[in-house]
N, C-alpha and C positions, 0 to 999 in steps of 0.2 A: 297897801298893797299895790302894785304895778303891774298891768300885762302887757306884754310886747307880742303883737301879731304879725309874723314873717312871711312874706309872700313871694316865693322863687318864681322869677319869669323870664322865660326864654321865647322873642317874638310872639307875645301874645295880646297884641294891639284888638285882635277880635274880639277876645272874650274877658280880657282884663278889667273894662269898664264897666261891665256889670257884676263881676266877681267883686271888685271894689264896694261897688256901693252896696251890693249885699255883706260885705265884711264891716264896712263902716256902719250899716243900721244895726247889724248884731253886736258889735262892740258896744253898742249905747247898754245894751244889758249890764255891763257891769256897771255904770252908772249908779245902778240898783244897789248894789253895793256898795259904794261909796270907792269905788276902785280909779285909779287914774288908768290910761291905757295909751299905746301909741301905734301907728300902723308903720312900717318897714317893708320896701319892695325891693330886691336883689335884682338887677338886672342883669342875667345871666349872659353877657355879650349881645345882647340883641342888636338887629339890623332893621329894626323896625321902630314905631311909633311908642316901644313899650315904656322907656323912662319919661319920657314926655308925658303919657298918660297917667303915670305914678305919680309924676309931680303935680299934675293938674288937679289930680284927687286929693292933695296935700299930706304924701305917703314922704317919709324919708327915704331918698333911693341911696342906694349902695350900688358898687360897681365888683361884679367875678367876671375876670375876664376867661378864665377856663370853662369852658360849659359842662357841666355837670352838677346835676340835682343835690349831690352831696356838698360841692363844694359851695353851691349859690345857699342853701339852706345854714350851713355854718358859717360864711359871711353875713348873712342878715343876722344871727344869732349872736357873733363877735360884736354886733352895734347895739344889741337888746340892753334897754336900761331895766329892764322887768323883772319882778320874781319871778313870774312864770311868761314860757314862751309859747305862744302858738303857733304851730304851723300850718297853712292853708294855702294849697294849690292853687294857680292862676286862673285856672279851668272850673273849680267850684264857687259855691253860691252858699255857704253857709245862712241860718237863719238865726233870728234872737234867742230862739228856745234851744238851739243847740247850745250856744254860748252859755245861758242860764244852767243848762243841765249841766256844763263842763265847771262852771262857776261854782255849782254844788257839791260836784265831787271833789273841788278842790277845798271845799270847805268844810267836806267831810274827811280830807286826811290824805286823800290819793298821790300817790308821787309823779303819776302820769297816765296818760290815756288817750283814747283814740275814739271813734265814731263807725257804725255801720255805714253802708254807703248806699246811695241809690243813684240810677242814672236820669239823665234828663229826658231822653229819646231813645231807650233801650232799642238795638236790632234785635233780630231772631237770635234768641239764646241768650243776651245779654241780661234779662234778668234771673235766670235761671244762675249763670257767672257771678252776678252780686251774691245772689244767695246762698250759695257755697262759699266764697270769699266770706259774708258775714257771719256765718256759723263758725269757720276756721279760725275767723279773729275772735268772736267770743269764747271758743274753747280755749284758744291758745293764748289770748292777751297779746295778741298782735295788734297794733293800727294800723290803719291803711294810711301811706304816704300823704294824701291829700287832706289829711286831717288828723293831727298831732299835739297835743298838749301837755306840757313837761316842766314839773318845776326847774326854773331855770340854773340853780346849785348842784342839780340831779343832772342835768343833760351836760354840764360841764365836767361833771366827776367821773360821768360814763364816756366822755372823751367824744362826745358829739356825734354825727355822720361818719361812717367811714370813707376816706375818701378812696379807697381803692376799689370802692363799688358802684357800677354804674345801674345798677336796679337790685331791688329788693335791699338795700340800705337801711330801710324802715324797719325792717323785721331785723337785721343786724342788730340795730339800734337799742329794741324793746327785748331782746336775749338778755343785753347788757342792764338795762333798766330793772327786769325782772330780775335779776341776780339782786341789783341793789335795793329794791324793793324788799324782798324777802329777809334781806338783812336788817333792814330799819322796821321789820312787820307793818309795812306799809301795802297799799293795794294798787292794783293796776287797772284802772277804770274801763272798759270798752262800752261807749254810749249808744242807744239803741232806741230811746223815745222816739227821736228826731234825726234820722240818717240824714247825713250830709248828701247833698246832691251836687254830683260832679260830672262832667263832660264825659259823653260815650265815644269820644272820637276816634280813638284807638282802636275800637270793636268795628268802627264802621271803614278807619281808611287801612286796616290791615284783615287779612282774612284766618278763620280758626285754624289754618293750616299753617299759617303764620308763627303764631302762637303755639300749637303743640310741636313744632319742630323746633322750635327756641326751647322749650322745656323740656323735651329729649334731649337736646345738646347739652342745656345746661345738667341735667340729670347723670350724663353719661361723663360728664367732664367734672362731675362733683362740684358744681358751682364755679368753674374758672369763664364760665361766659358770661356772668355777673361781673369780671373785673375787665372787660372789653367793651368800649364804646361801639365797636363795629359791632358788635352780636347783640347788644341790647339796643338793636335799629329803632324799635318801636320809640324809644325814648329820646333819640339824636339825632333821626335822620331829618328831621326839620319840618316834616309834614304836620301841616295843621290843617 
């Protein structure tokens, strides 16, 4: 068994070193099962030291010139040689316990999965927002984009991440994975014992009003805003 860990990164020189240290430490959990692993960072057209930092951490660095999270993840997955692919965002710090839980889910026969999340320094309302998402994630079987694990063959059969979407691409992917899982009588696992610690920077850089207006426009347009880089400003305006 081989695991490929893919980290999409756009101008992440500030948080990437800590994230890669955590990922490397977490990957040691695979050794307990005798599994091989590799670390891949997709430099998504960064203008800072992202690629240099990734190379210094011993990662295989691939380049995706179009600034879009779906393309970055797909580019990393295209180079992945593992039987399973783990996607971890560059502003997140997984623990070895989380990776071990994912490994046990894999050994139990699941097809794909994710984890509940926790913010490192949640601002007012942040913990509530995380709690609401975590409940929805576990009920609906949708993984947060910050941490996804999926059988490589299933990921490719499902078509990977939609490159028509600039946000909510993980929900779109899991809708397809859930259909595949039902067909194969396998499970989608949303882990919760060791939540993924992820950055709360979007909640600090933007107001609740910004997010509510985005959600209202998305609902009113029946999701058309998700196909616009401009409308998905919180992901693509470069603020860090």
